[in-house]
KOLGU-905041 format. One line per field, with one value per atom (N, C-alpha, C): residue number from 1; residue in three letters; chain; atom name; z, y, x. Coordinates in nm, 4 decimals. Each point is the difference from the previous one (the first is absolute). Layout:
// residues N
seq: NUM,... .
type: Ala,... .
mol: A,... .
atom: CA,... .
w: Z,... .
v: Y,... .
u: X,... .
//
This chain:
// residues 111
seq: 1,1,1,2,2,2,3,3,3,4,4,4,5,5,5,6,6,6,7,7,7,8,8,8,9,9,9,10,10,10,11,11,11,12,12,12,13,13,13,14,14,14,15,15,15,16,16,16,17,17,17,18,18,18,19,19,19,20,20,20,21,21,21,22,22,22,23,23,23,24,24,24,25,25,25,26,26,26,27,27,27,28,28,28,29,29,29,30,30,30,31,31,31,32,32,32,33,33,33,34,34,34,35,35,35,36,36,36,37,37,37,38,38,38,39,39,39,40,40,40,41,41,41,42,42,42,43,43,43,44,44,44,45,45,45,46,46,46,47,47,47,48,48,48,49,49,49,50,50,50,51,51,51,52,52,52,53,53,53,54,54,54,55,55,55,56,56,56,57,57,57,58,58,58,59,59,59,60,60,60,61,61,61,62,62,62,63,63,63,64,64,64,65,65,65,66,66,66,67,67,67,68,68,68,69,69,69,70,70,70,71,71,71,72,72,72,73,73,73,74,74,74,75,75,75,76,76,76,77,77,77,78,78,78,79,79,79,80,80,80,81,81,81,82,82,82,83,83,83,84,84,84,85,85,85,86,86,86,87,87,87,88,88,88,89,89,89,90,90,90,91,91,91,92,92,92,93,93,93,94,94,94,95,95,95,96,96,96,97,97,97,98,98,98,99,99,99,100,100,100,101,101,101,102,102,102,103,103,103,104,104,104,105,105,105,106,106,106,107,107,107,108,108,108,109,109,109,110,110,110,111,111,111 .
type: Met,Met,Met,Asp,Asp,Asp,Glu,Glu,Glu,Arg,Arg,Arg,Asp,Asp,Asp,Asp,Asp,Asp,Ile,Ile,Ile,Tyr,Tyr,Tyr,Asp,Asp,Asp,Glu,Glu,Glu,Ile,Ile,Ile,Ile,Ile,Ile,Gly,Gly,Gly,Ala,Ala,Ala,Glu,Glu,Glu,Thr,Thr,Thr,Asp,Asp,Asp,Glu,Glu,Glu,Phe,Phe,Phe,Ala,Ala,Ala,Gly,Gly,Gly,Glu,Glu,Glu,Ala,Ala,Ala,Asp,Asp,Asp,Glu,Glu,Glu,Asp,Asp,Asp,Glu,Glu,Glu,Asp,Asp,Asp,Asp,Asp,Asp,Asp,Asp,Asp,Asp,Asp,Asp,Asp,Asp,Asp,Asp,Asp,Asp,Glu,Glu,Glu,Pro,Pro,Pro,Leu,Leu,Leu,His,His,His,Val,Val,Val,Arg,Arg,Arg,Thr,Thr,Thr,Ala,Ala,Ala,Val,Val,Val,Leu,Leu,Leu,Ala,Ala,Ala,Lys,Lys,Lys,Asn,Asn,Asn,Glu,Glu,Glu,Leu,Leu,Leu,Leu,Leu,Leu,Ala,Ala,Ala,Leu,Leu,Leu,Leu,Leu,Leu,Ser,Ser,Ser,Leu,Leu,Leu,Lys,Lys,Lys,Val,Val,Val,Thr,Thr,Thr,Thr,Thr,Thr,Arg,Arg,Arg,Gly,Gly,Gly,Ser,Ser,Ser,Leu,Leu,Leu,Ile,Ile,Ile,Val,Val,Val,Arg,Arg,Arg,Val,Val,Val,Asp,Asp,Asp,Pro,Pro,Pro,Arg,Arg,Arg,Gln,Gln,Gln,Ser,Ser,Ser,Leu,Leu,Leu,Pro,Pro,Pro,Ala,Ala,Ala,Ala,Ala,Ala,Gln,Gln,Gln,Thr,Thr,Thr,Tyr,Tyr,Tyr,Glu,Glu,Glu,Asp,Asp,Asp,Ala,Ala,Ala,Gly,Gly,Gly,Ala,Ala,Ala,Ala,Ala,Ala,Ala,Ala,Ala,His,His,His,Trp,Trp,Trp,Phe,Phe,Phe,Arg,Arg,Arg,Arg,Arg,Arg,Ser,Ser,Ser,Leu,Leu,Leu,Ala,Ala,Ala,Thr,Thr,Thr,Ser,Ser,Ser,Arg,Arg,Arg,Arg,Arg,Arg,Asn,Asn,Asn,Gly,Gly,Gly,Trp,Trp,Trp,Gln,Gln,Gln,Ile,Ile,Ile,Val,Val,Val,Tyr,Tyr,Tyr,Asp,Asp,Asp,Gly,Gly,Gly,Ala,Ala,Ala,Pro,Pro,Pro,Leu,Leu,Leu,Ile,Ile,Ile,Gly,Gly,Gly .
mol: A,A,A,A,A,A,A,A,A,A,A,A,A,A,A,A,A,A,A,A,A,A,A,A,A,A,A,A,A,A,A,A,A,A,A,A,A,A,A,A,A,A,A,A,A,A,A,A,A,A,A,A,A,A,A,A,A,A,A,A,A,A,A,A,A,A,A,A,A,A,A,A,A,A,A,A,A,A,A,A,A,A,A,A,A,A,A,A,A,A,A,A,A,A,A,A,A,A,A,A,A,A,A,A,A,A,A,A,A,A,A,A,A,A,A,A,A,A,A,A,A,A,A,A,A,A,A,A,A,A,A,A,A,A,A,A,A,A,A,A,A,A,A,A,A,A,A,A,A,A,A,A,A,A,A,A,A,A,A,A,A,A,A,A,A,A,A,A,A,A,A,A,A,A,A,A,A,A,A,A,A,A,A,A,A,A,A,A,A,A,A,A,A,A,A,A,A,A,A,A,A,A,A,A,A,A,A,A,A,A,A,A,A,A,A,A,A,A,A,A,A,A,A,A,A,A,A,A,A,A,A,A,A,A,A,A,A,A,A,A,A,A,A,A,A,A,A,A,A,A,A,A,A,A,A,A,A,A,A,A,A,A,A,A,A,A,A,A,A,A,A,A,A,A,A,A,A,A,A,A,A,A,A,A,A,A,A,A,A,A,A,A,A,A,A,A,A,A,A,A,A,A,A,A,A,A,A,A,A,A,A,A,A,A,A,A,A,A,A,A,A,A,A,A,A,A,A,A,A,A,A,A,A .
atom: N,CA,C,N,CA,C,N,CA,C,N,CA,C,N,CA,C,N,CA,C,N,CA,C,N,CA,C,N,CA,C,N,CA,C,N,CA,C,N,CA,C,N,CA,C,N,CA,C,N,CA,C,N,CA,C,N,CA,C,N,CA,C,N,CA,C,N,CA,C,N,CA,C,N,CA,C,N,CA,C,N,CA,C,N,CA,C,N,CA,C,N,CA,C,N,CA,C,N,CA,C,N,CA,C,N,CA,C,N,CA,C,N,CA,C,N,CA,C,N,CA,C,N,CA,C,N,CA,C,N,CA,C,N,CA,C,N,CA,C,N,CA,C,N,CA,C,N,CA,C,N,CA,C,N,CA,C,N,CA,C,N,CA,C,N,CA,C,N,CA,C,N,CA,C,N,CA,C,N,CA,C,N,CA,C,N,CA,C,N,CA,C,N,CA,C,N,CA,C,N,CA,C,N,CA,C,N,CA,C,N,CA,C,N,CA,C,N,CA,C,N,CA,C,N,CA,C,N,CA,C,N,CA,C,N,CA,C,N,CA,C,N,CA,C,N,CA,C,N,CA,C,N,CA,C,N,CA,C,N,CA,C,N,CA,C,N,CA,C,N,CA,C,N,CA,C,N,CA,C,N,CA,C,N,CA,C,N,CA,C,N,CA,C,N,CA,C,N,CA,C,N,CA,C,N,CA,C,N,CA,C,N,CA,C,N,CA,C,N,CA,C,N,CA,C,N,CA,C,N,CA,C,N,CA,C,N,CA,C,N,CA,C,N,CA,C,N,CA,C,N,CA,C,N,CA,C,N,CA,C,N,CA,C,N,CA,C,N,CA,C,N,CA,C,N,CA,C,N,CA,C,N,CA,C,N,CA,C .
w: 0.0040,-0.0035,-0.0016,-0.0749,-0.0025,0.0994,0.0140,0.0912,-0.0278,-0.1249,-0.0348,0.0501,-0.0180,0.0576,0.1515,0.0646,0.1495,0.0452,-0.0554,0.0438,-0.0325,-0.1193,-0.0364,0.0976,0.0393,0.0934,0.1385,0.0423,0.1267,0.0021,-0.1134,-0.0002,0.0061,-0.0805,-0.0048,0.0877,0.0671,0.0891,-0.0640,-0.1222,-0.0833,0.0592,-0.0044,0.0286,-0.1266,0.0137,-0.1141,0.0106,-0.1101,-0.0078,0.1120,0.0337,0.0878,0.1458,0.0224,0.1392,-0.0024,-0.1089,-0.0084,0.0946,0.0730,0.0821,0.1452,0.0190,0.1336,0.0758,0.1334,0.0777,0.0434,0.0037,0.0540,0.1430,0.0751,0.1493,0.0652,-0.0657,0.0656,-0.0286,-0.0869,-0.0399,0.0872,0.0876,0.0902,-0.0757,-0.0759,-0.0646,-0.1359,-0.0919,-0.1390,-0.0112,0.0991,0.0001,0.0318,0.0606,0.0437,-0.1171,-0.1220,-0.1022,-0.1058,0.0360,-0.0930,-0.0067,-0.1117,-0.0217,0.0547,0.0767,0.0395,-0.1069,-0.0651,-0.1062,-0.1051,-0.1192,-0.1072,-0.0923,-0.0320,-0.0956,-0.0968,-0.1274,-0.1112,-0.0845,-0.0391,-0.0945,-0.1164,-0.1187,-0.1273,-0.0483,-0.0254,-0.0483,-0.1407,-0.0764,-0.1388,-0.0141,-0.0732,-0.0457,-0.1275,-0.1023,-0.1298,-0.0390,-0.0245,-0.0397,0.1115,0.1256,0.1116,0.0934,0.0589,0.1013,0.1277,0.1153,0.1273,0.0870,0.1121,0.0911,0.1431,0.0775,0.1444,0.0661,0.1038,0.0689,0.1495,0.0725,0.1405,0.0536,0.0846,0.0606,0.1488,0.0592,0.1469,0.0503,0.1001,0.0629,0.1547,0.0664,0.1588,0.0480,-0.0790,0.0444,-0.0397,-0.0842,-0.0430,-0.1413,-0.0581,-0.1296,-0.0952,-0.1248,-0.0989,-0.1215,-0.0421,-0.1248,-0.0959,-0.1172,-0.1044,-0.1244,-0.0516,-0.1149,-0.1112,-0.1205,-0.1085,-0.1038,-0.0249,-0.0791,-0.1221,-0.1232,-0.1105,-0.0245,0.0606,-0.0131,0.0968,0.0991,0.0913,-0.0387,0.0351,-0.0357,0.0940,0.1196,0.0983,0.0708,0.0401,0.0830,0.1276,0.0600,0.1262,0.1028,0.1213,0.1007,0.1297,0.0693,0.1372,0.0907,0.1186,0.0972,0.1032,0.0606,0.1047,0.1051,0.1249,0.1058,0.0179,-0.0286,0.0182,-0.1337,-0.0075,-0.1293,-0.0364,0.0918,-0.0213,-0.0650,0.0475,-0.0622,-0.1340,-0.0299,-0.1365,-0.0897,0.0419,-0.0915,-0.0201,0.1029,-0.0249,-0.1045,0.0062,-0.0978,-0.1329,-0.0074,-0.1320,-0.0668,0.0728,-0.0565,-0.0433,0.0840,-0.0236,-0.1270,-0.0124,-0.1219,-0.1233,0.0088,-0.1190,-0.0339,0.0995,-0.0289,-0.0632,0.0466,-0.0468,-0.1520,-0.0220,-0.1413,-0.0908,0.0406,-0.0789,-0.0256,0.0996,-0.0169,-0.0967,-0.0120,-0.0955,-0.1410,-0.0219,-0.1375,-0.0210,0.1020,-0.0194,0.0077,-0.0844,0.0086,0.0687,0.0785,0.0609,-0.0921,-0.0497,-0.0905,0.0775,0.1098,0.0781,0.1506,0.0866,0.1489,0.0710,0.0494,0.0728,0.0383,0.0127,0.0294,-0.1210,0.0272,-0.1124,-0.0884,-0.1319,-0.0966,-0.0184,-0.0029,-0.0252,-0.1186,-0.0883,-0.1190,-0.1272 .
v: -0.1205,0.1220,0.1210,0.1053,0.1164,0.1063,0.1097,0.1017,0.0600,0.0211,0.0530,-0.0864,-0.1363,-0.0844,0.0015,0.0079,0.0022,0.1293,0.1081,0.1229,-0.0096,-0.0484,-0.0130,-0.0963,-0.1083,-0.0900,0.0626,0.0785,0.0698,0.1056,0.0725,0.1043,-0.0559,-0.0996,-0.0515,-0.1235,-0.0432,-0.1163,-0.1264,-0.0230,-0.1144,-0.1154,-0.1227,-0.1172,-0.0514,-0.0500,-0.0579,-0.1508,-0.0669,-0.1463,-0.0713,0.0567,-0.0710,0.0026,0.1022,0.0159,-0.0397,-0.0453,-0.0332,-0.1168,0.0108,-0.1119,0.0072,0.0840,0.0153,0.1017,-0.0278,0.0902,0.1096,0.1197,0.1194,-0.0005,-0.0081,-0.0109,0.1223,0.1222,0.1241,0.0325,-0.0726,0.0287,-0.0810,0.0754,-0.0568,-0.0242,0.0972,-0.0018,0.0681,-0.0547,0.0544,0.1311,0.0218,0.1288,0.1250,-0.0248,0.1160,0.0735,-0.0718,0.0643,0.0469,-0.0157,0.0432,0.1553,0.0587,0.1393,0.0651,0.1124,0.0723,0.1015,0.0510,0.0967,-0.0070,-0.0011,-0.0018,0.1230,0.0786,0.1159,-0.0126,0.0127,-0.0112,0.1292,0.0597,0.1078,-0.0350,0.0215,-0.0218,0.1426,0.0258,0.1314,-0.0078,0.1092,0.0046,0.1245,-0.0092,0.1153,-0.0323,0.0843,-0.0353,-0.1308,-0.0996,-0.1343,-0.1009,0.0490,-0.0836,-0.0168,-0.1210,-0.0277,-0.0377,0.0503,-0.0323,-0.0438,-0.0646,-0.0547,0.0350,0.0485,0.0360,-0.0688,-0.0868,-0.0707,0.0042,0.0045,0.0016,-0.1191,-0.0774,-0.1152,0.0152,0.0022,0.0134,-0.1380,-0.0628,-0.1151,0.0214,-0.0995,0.0082,-0.0014,-0.0570,-0.0032,0.1254,0.0833,0.1205,0.0380,0.0890,0.0515,-0.0081,-0.0004,-0.0148,0.0902,0.0822,0.0785,-0.0566,-0.0370,-0.0545,0.0993,0.0261,0.0948,-0.0796,-0.0111,-0.0537,0.1058,0.0358,0.1138,-0.0605,0.0244,-0.0615,0.0410,0.1083,0.0412,-0.0691,-0.0742,-0.0729,-0.1559,-0.0613,-0.1472,-0.0896,0.0456,-0.0784,0.0899,-0.0675,0.0766,0.0440,0.1024,0.0397,-0.0123,-0.0406,-0.0242,0.0540,0.0605,0.0513,-0.0463,-0.0498,-0.0502,0.1056,0.0092,0.0856,-0.0757,0.0292,-0.0571,0.0806,0.1264,0.0849,0.0236,-0.0387,0.0115,0.1487,0.0837,0.1495,0.0565,-0.0444,0.0436,-0.0529,-0.1203,-0.0579,0.0737,0.0360,0.0742,0.1369,0.0599,0.1341,-0.0022,-0.0932,-0.0139,-0.0415,-0.0770,-0.0398,0.1262,0.0831,0.1201,0.1002,0.0072,0.0952,-0.0502,-0.1278,-0.0551,0.0281,-0.0173,0.0342,0.1514,0.0808,0.1512,0.0341,-0.0633,0.0302,-0.0434,-0.1237,-0.0531,0.0992,0.0474,0.0970,0.1272,0.0545,0.1181,-0.0271,-0.1190,-0.0338,-0.0455,0.0245,-0.0253,-0.1280,-0.0848,-0.1260,0.0259,-0.0632,0.0083,-0.1283,0.0178,-0.1170,-0.0573,-0.1205,-0.0621,-0.0753,-0.0607,-0.0712,0.0089,0.0160,0.0028,-0.0661,-0.1125,-0.0723,-0.1341,-0.0936,-0.1376,-0.0747,-0.0950,-0.0713,-0.0678,0.0053,-0.0534,-0.1453,-0.0846,-0.1491,-0.0374,-0.0684,-0.0489,0.0735 .
u: 0.0862,-0.0869,0.0885,-0.0345,0.0846,-0.0561,0.0721,-0.0328,-0.1366,-0.0342,-0.1327,-0.1121,0.0111,-0.1015,-0.0062,0.1110,0.0019,-0.0701,0.0207,-0.0632,-0.1538,-0.0352,-0.1367,-0.0734,0.0544,-0.0567,-0.0150,0.1040,-0.0061,-0.1103,-0.0168,-0.1012,-0.1369,-0.0280,-0.1441,-0.0221,0.1127,-0.0177,-0.0307,0.0507,-0.0251,0.0895,-0.0563,0.0779,0.0666,0.1229,0.0705,-0.0164,0.0349,-0.0148,0.0740,0.1210,0.0838,-0.0487,-0.0976,-0.0614,-0.1429,-0.0529,-0.1413,-0.0300,-0.1069,-0.0370,0.0599,0.0966,0.0637,-0.0899,-0.0238,-0.0798,0.0907,-0.0571,0.0683,-0.0077,0.1174,-0.0043,-0.0491,0.0219,-0.0488,-0.1420,-0.0676,-0.1375,-0.0953,-0.0677,-0.0970,-0.1388,-0.0397,-0.1325,0.0079,-0.0587,-0.0033,-0.0669,-0.0946,-0.0739,0.0829,0.1194,0.0897,0.0515,0.0133,0.0620,-0.1058,-0.1236,-0.1138,0.0095,0.0056,-0.0004,-0.1322,0.0160,-0.1137,-0.0365,0.1020,-0.0108,0.1122,-0.0315,0.0966,-0.0328,0.0974,-0.0190,0.1107,-0.0331,0.1063,-0.0224,0.1066,0.0011,0.0932,-0.0616,0.0812,0.0255,0.1250,0.0472,0.0598,-0.0187,0.0630,0.0719,0.1074,0.0767,0.0764,-0.0245,0.0438,-0.0533,0.0851,-0.0386,0.0357,0.0209,0.0312,-0.1223,-0.0150,-0.0946,0.0666,-0.0520,0.0562,-0.1128,0.0364,-0.1038,0.0433,-0.1077,0.0258,-0.1156,0.0302,-0.1030,0.0160,-0.1093,-0.0008,-0.0896,0.0576,-0.0727,0.0054,-0.1142,-0.0099,-0.0551,0.0712,-0.0451,-0.0002,-0.0434,0.0048,0.1419,0.0901,0.1430,0.0812,-0.0577,0.0800,-0.0409,0.0753,-0.0297,0.1239,-0.0300,0.1101,-0.0343,0.1034,-0.0091,0.0948,-0.0505,0.0798,0.0044,0.1148,0.0154,0.0741,-0.0689,0.0671,0.0170,0.1315,0.0390,0.0694,-0.0447,0.0596,0.1527,0.0342,0.1457,0.0912,-0.0572,0.0764,-0.0036,0.1104,0.0027,-0.0818,-0.0213,-0.0780,-0.1049,-0.1151,-0.0963,0.0496,-0.0549,0.0354,-0.1116,0.0287,-0.1081,0.0422,-0.0994,0.0271,-0.1123,0.0395,-0.1050,-0.0085,-0.1202,-0.0387,-0.0816,0.0254,-0.0786,-0.1363,0.0108,-0.1161,-0.0689,-0.1305,-0.0739,-0.0188,-0.0105,-0.0099,0.1253,0.1146,0.1219,0.0147,-0.0376,0.0064,-0.0921,-0.1208,-0.0954,0.0556,0.0569,0.0658,0.1046,0.0913,0.1126,-0.0435,-0.1143,-0.0569,-0.0534,-0.0832,-0.0480,0.1108,0.1024,0.1099,0.0713,0.0285,0.0608,-0.0811,-0.1318,-0.0911,0.0125,-0.0033,0.0075,0.1342,0.1095,0.1353,-0.0001,-0.0525,-0.0027,-0.0720,-0.1152,-0.0795,0.0754,0.0763,0.0788,0.1084,0.0420,0.1127,-0.0507,-0.1297,-0.0494,-0.0731,-0.0122,-0.0728,-0.1500,-0.0834,-0.1390,-0.0542,-0.1044,-0.0629,-0.1022,0.0199,-0.0868,-0.1168,0.0383,-0.0890,0.0394,-0.0901,0.0184,-0.1140,0.0223,-0.1053,0.0386,-0.1023,0.0282,0.0625,0.0846,0.0599,-0.1093,0.0200,-0.0911,0.0398,-0.0956,0.0235,-0.0760,0.0616,-0.0735,0.0271 .
//
């Protein structure tokens, strides 16, 4: 597995084939990781698309940024959901000031 796969798995919490079937010792209940709120923003600038996402769970919050100019996605975790929401809004505002347009802002689309 390469570094890009490792970061992707860490960000989304995906299991790999080598760990499939093994129980997570730290996981007491599957409901702990259920998102309470997920917000995704798709941004466009020239012919580039970027993604900014906020996930709030009972264990904490996570902001993930996928920038086409960067080789890997960036993620930041927060213990406080309010702080995560503040930095998500601030990142969106900064992106708009830098010429990015918000194409979509809401719950992730499936399908």
